[in-house]
C-alpha positions as CSV (number, residue, x, y, z in Angstrom):
1,M,70.3,179.8,149.2
2,W,72.0,180.2,145.8
3,I,73.0,176.8,144.2
4,A,75.6,177.0,141.5
5,S,76.1,173.9,139.4
6,H,78.7,175.5,137.2
7,L,81.7,177.7,138.1
8,S,80.5,180.4,135.8
9,T,77.4,181.0,137.9
10,V,79.1,181.3,141.3
11,K,78.6,184.6,143.2
12,T,81.9,186.0,144.3
13,P,84.0,186.8,146.3
14,T,83.6,183.9,148.7
15,I,84.6,182.5,152.1
16,I,84.4,178.8,151.8
17,A,84.0,175.5,153.6
18,L,85.5,172.8,151.3
19,G,84.6,169.1,151.3
20,N,81.9,166.5,150.3
21,F,79.7,167.1,153.3
22,D,77.2,164.2,152.6
23,G,74.9,164.2,155.7
24,V,76.0,167.6,157.0
25,H,76.8,165.8,160.2
26,Q,78.4,167.1,163.4
27,G,81.9,166.6,162.0
28,H,81.0,168.6,158.9
29,Q,79.5,171.3,161.0
30,T,82.9,172.0,162.7
31,V,84.2,172.9,159.2
32,I,81.2,174.9,158.1
33,A,80.5,176.8,161.3
34,P,83.6,179.1,161.1
35,V,82.5,180.3,157.7
36,A,79.1,181.2,158.9
37,E,80.6,182.9,161.9
38,A,83.1,184.9,159.8
39,A,80.2,186.1,157.6
40,S,78.0,187.1,160.5
41,A,80.9,189.1,162.0
42,A,81.6,190.7,158.6
43,A,85.2,189.7,159.1
44,I,85.6,189.7,155.3
45,P,83.3,192.4,153.9
46,Q,81.0,191.4,151.0
47,A,82.4,187.8,150.9
48,I,79.6,185.3,150.5
49,P,79.5,182.3,153.0
50,T,79.8,179.4,150.7
51,V,80.0,175.6,150.8
52,V,82.0,174.0,148.0
53,T,81.5,170.4,147.2
54,F,81.6,168.1,144.1
55,D,79.0,166.6,141.8
56,P,79.1,163.7,141.3
57,H,80.8,162.5,144.5
58,P,84.4,161.7,143.5
59,Q,84.0,158.1,144.6
60,E,81.1,157.7,142.2
61,F,83.1,159.2,139.4
62,F,86.1,156.8,139.9
63,T,84.1,153.6,140.6
64,G,81.3,154.2,138.0
65,Q,78.8,153.0,140.7
66,K,75.9,155.2,141.7
67,R,76.3,156.5,145.3
68,L,73.2,156.9,147.4
69,L,73.3,160.1,149.5
70,L,72.3,160.9,153.1
71,T,71.5,164.4,151.9
72,P,70.6,164.9,148.2
73,T,71.2,168.4,147.0
74,S,67.9,169.9,148.1
75,E,68.2,168.5,151.6
76,K,71.9,169.5,151.8
77,A,71.0,173.1,150.8
78,A,68.2,173.2,153.4
79,C,70.6,172.1,156.1
80,L,73.3,174.5,155.1
81,E,70.9,177.4,155.0
82,Q,70.0,176.7,158.6
83,L,73.7,176.9,159.5
84,G,74.0,180.4,157.9
85,I,75.4,179.4,154.5
86,Q,74.2,181.5,151.6
87,Q,75.6,179.6,148.6
88,L,76.2,176.0,147.6
89,V,78.7,175.4,144.8
90,L,78.6,172.0,143.1
91,V,81.9,171.8,141.3
92,P,81.5,169.4,138.3
93,F,83.8,166.4,139.0
94,N,85.1,165.2,135.7
95,Q,88.4,163.9,134.3
96,A,89.7,167.5,133.8
97,L,89.1,168.3,137.4
98,A,90.5,164.9,138.6
99,S,93.7,165.6,136.6
100,L,94.5,168.9,138.2
101,T,97.6,169.0,140.4
102,P,97.1,170.3,144.0
103,Q,98.5,173.7,143.0
104,E,96.4,173.9,139.9
105,F,93.3,173.1,141.9
106,V,93.9,175.8,144.4
107,E,94.9,178.4,141.8
108,Q,92.3,177.7,139.1
109,I,89.3,176.6,141.2
110,L,89.6,178.2,144.6
111,I,91.5,181.5,143.8
112,E,90.5,182.3,140.2
113,A,87.0,180.8,139.8
114,L,85.7,181.1,143.3
115,Q,87.7,184.2,144.4
116,A,88.1,182.7,147.8
117,R,89.2,185.1,150.5
118,W,89.3,182.6,153.3
119,I,89.0,178.7,153.4
120,S,87.9,176.2,156.0
121,V,88.7,172.4,155.7
122,G,88.9,169.4,157.9
123,Q,92.3,168.1,158.9
124,D,91.9,165.0,156.8
125,F,91.0,166.9,153.6
126,R,92.9,165.7,150.5
127,F,92.7,167.1,147.0
128,G,94.2,167.2,143.5
129,C,95.3,164.4,141.2
130,Q,95.3,161.1,143.0
131,R,94.5,163.0,146.2
132,R,98.1,164.0,146.6
133,G,97.4,167.4,148.1
134,T,97.4,167.7,151.9
135,V,96.1,170.4,154.2
136,A,99.7,171.7,154.5
137,D,99.9,172.0,150.7
138,L,96.6,173.9,150.6
139,Q,97.8,176.3,153.3
140,Q,101.1,176.8,151.4
141,V,99.6,177.5,148.0
142,A,96.8,179.6,149.3
143,A,99.2,181.7,151.4
144,Q,101.0,182.7,148.2
145,H,97.7,184.5,147.2
146,G,97.1,186.0,150.6
147,V,94.4,183.5,151.6
148,A,94.3,182.0,155.0
149,V,93.2,178.4,155.6
150,A,91.6,177.3,158.8
151,V,91.8,173.6,159.7
152,A,89.1,172.0,161.8
153,P,90.2,169.0,164.0
154,L,88.4,165.7,163.6
155,H,85.2,165.7,165.5
156,L,84.8,162.7,167.9
157,Q,81.9,161.4,169.8
158,Q,82.7,159.1,172.7
159,G,86.1,158.5,171.1
160,E,84.5,157.6,167.7
161,R,85.2,159.6,164.6
162,I,82.0,160.9,163.0
163,S,81.8,159.9,159.3
164,S,79.1,159.5,156.7
165,S,80.0,155.8,156.3
166,T,79.5,155.2,160.0
167,I,76.1,156.9,159.8
168,R,75.2,154.7,156.8
169,A,76.2,151.6,158.7
170,A,74.1,152.6,161.7
171,L,71.0,153.3,159.5
172,S,71.5,150.0,157.7
173,Q,71.3,148.2,161.1
174,G,68.3,150.3,162.3
175,D,70.4,151.9,165.0
176,L,68.7,155.3,164.9
177,D,70.1,156.3,168.3
178,R,73.6,156.1,167.0
179,A,72.9,157.6,163.6
180,N,70.9,160.5,164.9
181,A,73.5,161.2,167.6
182,L,76.3,161.4,164.9
183,L,74.2,163.5,162.6
184,G,73.2,165.9,165.4
185,R,69.5,165.7,164.3
186,A,67.0,163.0,163.3
187,Y,67.5,161.3,159.9
188,S,64.7,162.3,157.6
189,L,63.0,161.3,154.4
190,S,61.3,163.9,152.2
191,G,59.2,163.6,149.0
192,T,55.9,163.9,147.3
193,V,52.8,162.0,148.4
194,V,51.6,159.8,145.5
195,Q,48.7,157.5,145.1
196,G,49.2,153.9,146.2
197,Q,46.9,150.9,146.3
198,Q,44.8,152.6,149.0
199,L,44.7,149.3,151.0
200,G,45.5,151.0,154.3
201,R,42.2,153.0,154.4
202,T,40.2,149.8,154.0
203,I,41.5,148.5,157.3
204,G,41.3,151.8,159.2
205,F,44.9,153.0,158.7
206,P,45.2,155.3,155.7
207,T,48.8,155.9,154.7
208,A,50.6,158.6,152.7
209,N,52.8,156.9,150.1
210,L,56.0,158.9,149.9
211,Q,58.1,159.1,146.7
212,V,61.6,160.0,147.8
213,A,64.5,161.0,145.5
214,A,66.1,158.0,143.7
215,E,69.5,158.9,145.1
216,K,68.4,159.0,148.7
217,F,70.0,156.5,151.1
218,L,67.2,154.5,152.8
219,P,67.7,152.9,156.2
220,R,66.9,149.3,157.2
221,S,63.5,148.1,156.1
222,G,60.9,147.9,158.9
223,V,58.6,150.0,161.0
224,Y,59.6,153.3,162.5
225,S,58.2,155.9,164.9
226,V,58.4,159.2,163.2
227,W,57.4,162.9,163.1
228,A,55.6,163.8,159.8
229,E,55.5,167.4,158.7
230,S,53.9,169.1,155.7
231,A,52.3,172.5,155.0
232,A,48.9,170.9,155.3
233,T,49.4,168.9,158.5
234,G,52.0,170.8,160.5
235,C,54.1,168.4,162.6
236,Q,52.3,165.2,163.5
237,P,53.2,161.9,165.3
238,A,53.2,159.1,162.8
239,V,54.3,155.5,162.2
240,M,56.2,154.6,159.0
241,N,56.6,151.3,157.2
242,L,59.6,151.0,154.8
243,G,59.6,147.8,152.8
244,Y,58.0,145.6,150.2
245,R,54.7,144.8,152.1
246,P,55.0,141.0,151.9
247,T,51.5,140.4,153.4
248,V,49.9,141.8,150.3
249,N,52.6,140.5,147.9
250,G,54.2,143.9,147.3
251,Q,56.8,144.0,144.5
252,Q,58.3,147.4,145.0
253,L,60.0,149.1,147.9
254,S,57.6,151.6,149.4
255,V,57.6,154.3,152.1
256,E,54.2,154.5,153.8
257,V,53.3,156.9,156.6
258,H,50.3,156.7,158.8
259,L,49.6,160.0,160.7
260,L,48.2,159.3,164.1
261,D,46.0,162.3,164.7
262,W,45.3,163.7,161.3
263,S,43.2,162.6,158.3
264,G,42.7,164.2,154.9
265,D,44.0,164.4,151.3
266,L,47.8,164.7,151.0
267,Y,48.2,163.8,147.3
268,G,50.8,166.0,145.7
269,Q,52.0,167.5,149.0
270,Q,55.6,167.5,150.1
271,L,56.0,165.5,153.3
272,T,59.0,165.1,155.5
273,V,59.3,162.3,158.1
274,S,62.0,162.5,160.8
275,L,62.9,159.1,162.1
276,Q,62.9,158.8,165.9
277,A,62.9,155.1,166.7
278,F,63.2,151.7,164.9
279,Q,60.3,149.5,166.1
280,R,60.7,146.1,164.3
281,P,61.7,144.5,161.0
282,E,59.2,144.1,158.2
283,Q,57.3,140.8,158.5
284,K,54.6,138.8,156.6
285,F,51.3,138.2,158.4
286,A,48.7,135.5,157.8
287,G,46.1,138.0,156.6
288,L,44.7,141.5,156.8
289,E,43.2,141.2,160.2
290,E,46.5,140.1,161.7
291,L,48.2,143.0,159.8
292,K,45.6,145.4,161.2
293,A,46.1,144.3,164.7
294,Q,49.9,144.7,164.4
295,I,49.6,148.2,162.8
296,K,47.5,149.2,165.8
297,R,50.2,148.0,168.2
298,D,52.8,149.8,166.0
299,A,50.8,153.1,166.3
300,E,50.6,152.7,170.1
301,Q,54.3,152.1,170.3
302,A,55.0,155.1,168.1
303,K,53.1,157.2,170.7
304,L,55.3,155.9,173.5
305,D,58.5,156.3,171.5
306,L,57.7,159.9,170.5
307,L,56.8,160.8,174.1
308,A,60.1,159.4,175.2
309,V,62.2,161.4,172.7
310,N,60.1,164.6,173.0
311,S,59.6,164.9,176.7
312,G,58.6,168.6,176.6
313,V,55.2,169.5,178.0
314,A,53.9,170.7,174.6
315,A,54.9,167.5,172.8
316,A,53.6,165.3,175.6
317,A,50.2,167.0,175.6
318,K,50.1,166.8,171.8
319,I,50.6,163.0,171.6
320,A,48.6,162.1,174.7
321,G,45.5,163.8,173.1
322,S,46.0,162.0,169.8
323,S,44.0,159.0,168.6
324,V,45.2,156.0,166.7
325,G,43.9,156.9,163.2
326,A,40.8,158.5,161.8
327,A,38.8,155.3,162.0
328,E,39.0,155.3,165.8
329,R,38.1,158.9,166.4
């Protein structure tokens, strides 16, 4: 995956999917898939299958407020690569870009800078100064340069339009079933394992403290059943706590992951957790013994949840043979 953060570093010519694509959810994939298919079929020889988006997000530029992302750049690139995209272009969104008329945007950015040979967009795509440009405008201007524009219809699930804002709302409510269904995959958190207070190991439940990207959108605080994966561990069943740890007077939001059938040193490792089920909100306990008893119940519930969502024989055998932490093995 080639990531270009400036138009001068873009590999051309291109066939492009154009949009913001935060989350790379199922709706986005209907816009992206035709580009990957055209590339694999060599429909346009030597053209690089490319996703074109904007940095920062236009909404962040206009409001001045930091926008948390479902998929920060590294995660977005990984998702796109799995879909067959070879290049991610992050067009700098600034006042000069925001001031371009729809025709100027098409001609200067898409045709001249990106050397687009074919373009895919969603039917609600808008562009240019004050978002005046419509899909029809895009098709008309692009056609003047011999470039076709494919328009993907809105992707609905059970009559509901799939959108990044809907997914954010579901995650904020702890509704993982809805969020994951709209995404088409489990929502995940990735980051480096850093040293914490090491309190978990004193009560028999050592945790990996995950440092996620500052711009990552975090779901509702609480306890989750998750799959945890790293180069050192492979994919392991786990339970995750996201919150402020009120029982031990925690002051900062933390992401702590307890792997159910693995023990070892993960400091400095990259760890990804895929959220499968929301168990309960974060709560304050009377003391460490009460907290320990609840964590044990959480771990057992994680086993049940992961068995339910991974009913394959291999997954079932994997969890059934697991223990609840290194202290109990």
